[in-house]
C-alpha positions in Angstrom: -9.8 -4.8 -12.8 -6.5 -3.0 -11.8 -5.5 -2.9 -8.1 -3.0 -0.2 -7.1 -1.5 -1.6 -3.9 -0.5 1.5 -2.0 2.4 0.3 0.2 6.1 0.9 0.1 7.5 -2.6 0.3 11.0 -2.4 1.9 13.3 -5.4 1.7 14.7 -7.2 3.6 11.8 -7.2 6.1 10.9 -10.1 8.3 7.9 -8.6 9.9 4.6 -10.3 9.9 3.1 -7.2 8.2 5.5 -7.5 5.2 4.8 -11.3 4.8 1.1 -10.8 5.1 1.3 -8.0 2.5 3.2 -10.3 0.1 0.5 -12.9 0.7 -2.2 -10.4 -0.2 -0.3 -9.2 -3.3 0.0 -12.8 -4.5 -3.7 -13.5 -3.9 -4.8 -10.3 -5.7 -2.5 -11.0 -8.6 -4.1 -14.4 -9.0 -7.6 -12.8 -9.2 -7.2 -9.3 -10.8 -6.3 -8.3 -14.3 -3.5 -6.2 -13.1 -1.9 -5.5 -9.7 0.7 -2.8 -9.3 3.0 -2.4 -6.3 6.2 -0.6 -5.3 9.3 -2.4 -4.0 12.5 -1.0 -2.5 15.5 -3.3 -1.8 18.4 -2.6 0.5 21.5 -1.7 -1.6 23.1 -5.0 -0.8 20.3 -6.7 -2.7 20.2 -4.4 -5.6 21.7 -6.9 -8.0 19.2 -9.7 -7.6 15.9 -8.7 -6.1 14.0 -11.6 -7.8 16.3 -14.2 -6.4 16.0 -12.6 -3.0 12.2 -12.9 -3.2 12.5 -16.5 -4.1 15.1 -17.4 -1.4 13.9 -15.3 1.5 10.1 -15.4 1.0 9.6 -18.4 -1.3 7.8 -16.1 -3.8 7.9 -16.3 -7.5 8.2 -12.7 -8.8 5.9 -13.4 -11.7 3.1 -14.2 -9.3 3.4 -10.8 -7.5 1.9 -8.7 -10.3 3.7 -5.7 -11.9 6.1 -4.1 -9.4 8.3 -1.1 -9.6 11.8 -1.3 -7.9 13.3 1.8 -6.5 16.6 2.4 -4.6 16.3 3.2 -0.9 17.8 6.7 -1.2 15.0 8.0 -3.4 12.2 5.7 -2.3 9.9 8.4 -0.7 9.8 10.7 -3.7 9.6 7.9 -6.2 6.8 6.2 -4.4 4.7 9.4 -4.4 5.4 9.8 -8.2 4.6 6.1 -8.8 1.3 6.3 -6.9 0.3 9.5 -8.7 1.2 8.0 -12.1 -0.8 4.9 -11.5 -3.8 6.8 -10.3 -3.8 9.2 -13.2 -3.5 6.4 -15.8 -6.0 4.1 -14.1 -9.2 3.0 -15.8 -12.7 3.3 -14.2 -12.5 -0.3 -13.0 -9.4 0.4 -10.9 -9.1 0.6 -7.2 -6.6 1.5 -4.5 -5.8 -0.9 -1.7 -3.9 0.2 1.4 -2.9 -1.5 4.7 -1.3 1.4 6.5 -2.9 4.7 7.7 -0.1 6.8 6.3 -0.4 5.2 2.8 -4.2 5.4 2.9 -4.1 9.1 3.7 -1.7 9.7 0.9 -4.0 7.6 -1.4 -7.1 9.6 -0.3 -5.4 12.7 -1.7 -4.0 11.1 -4.8 -7.2 9.3 -5.8 -8.7 12.7 -6.8 -6.2 13.0 -9.6 -8.5 10.6 -11.4 -12.1 11.6 -12.3 -14.2 10.2 -11.0 -12.1 9.5 -7.8 -10.9 6.0 -7.5 -12.3 3.8 -4.8 -10.0 3.2 -1.8 -10.2 0.1 0.3 -8.3 0.1 3.6 -7.3 -2.9 5.7 -7.6 -1.8 9.3 -5.3 -3.3 11.9 -5.1 -0.9 14.8 -5.6 2.8 15.6 -3.3 4.9 17.8 -5.7 6.4 20.3 -3.0 8.4 22.0 -3.4 9.2 25.7 -6.3 7.0 26.8 -6.3 8.6 30.3 -7.7 11.8 29.0 -11.4 11.6 27.9 -11.1 14.7 25.7 -8.0 13.4 23.9 -9.6 10.0 23.4 -12.8 11.6 22.0 -10.8 13.8 19.6 -8.9 10.8 18.4 -12.1 8.8 17.8 -13.5 11.7 15.8 -10.4 11.8 13.7 -10.5 8.1 13.1 -14.2 8.3 12.2 -13.5 11.1 9.7 -10.8 9.1 8.1 -12.9 5.9 7.8 -15.8 7.9 6.4 -13.6 8.9 3.4 -12.6 5.4 2.3 -15.0 3.3 0.3 -14.4 0.0 2.1 -12.8 -1.2 5.3 -11.4 -4.7 5.6 
């Protein structure tokens, strides 16, 4: 099985989200045939991303699957092309995994570049419900979230 981890990893990043995502990436890499991810390092780290992963996060790069490294200046466009390329070349046993709503929405669109469409699993954390004082606004937001969740294959 191939797991396409739909997330733009930006380093350095000391947030709990980034550390948890690295934990997941390492766990998936231990279980799946192939795990693909996208890393972007600050220009000050461009010369030694592997040693930075070891020093800052205690991670062995070889245990994080196959990752693509892109410079920060072109990270957005390169990420979109990276995701499209991995979806198009995926086998039927592949899946897309996302932790963020923006990445999951992009993956929902890209997954149809593969026929049949690749399954998408989304790790839900929180949803922005907007102005909770307005019942109409809250109801609209709930409908939008329900539409989004109905399009993914699994929610974690």
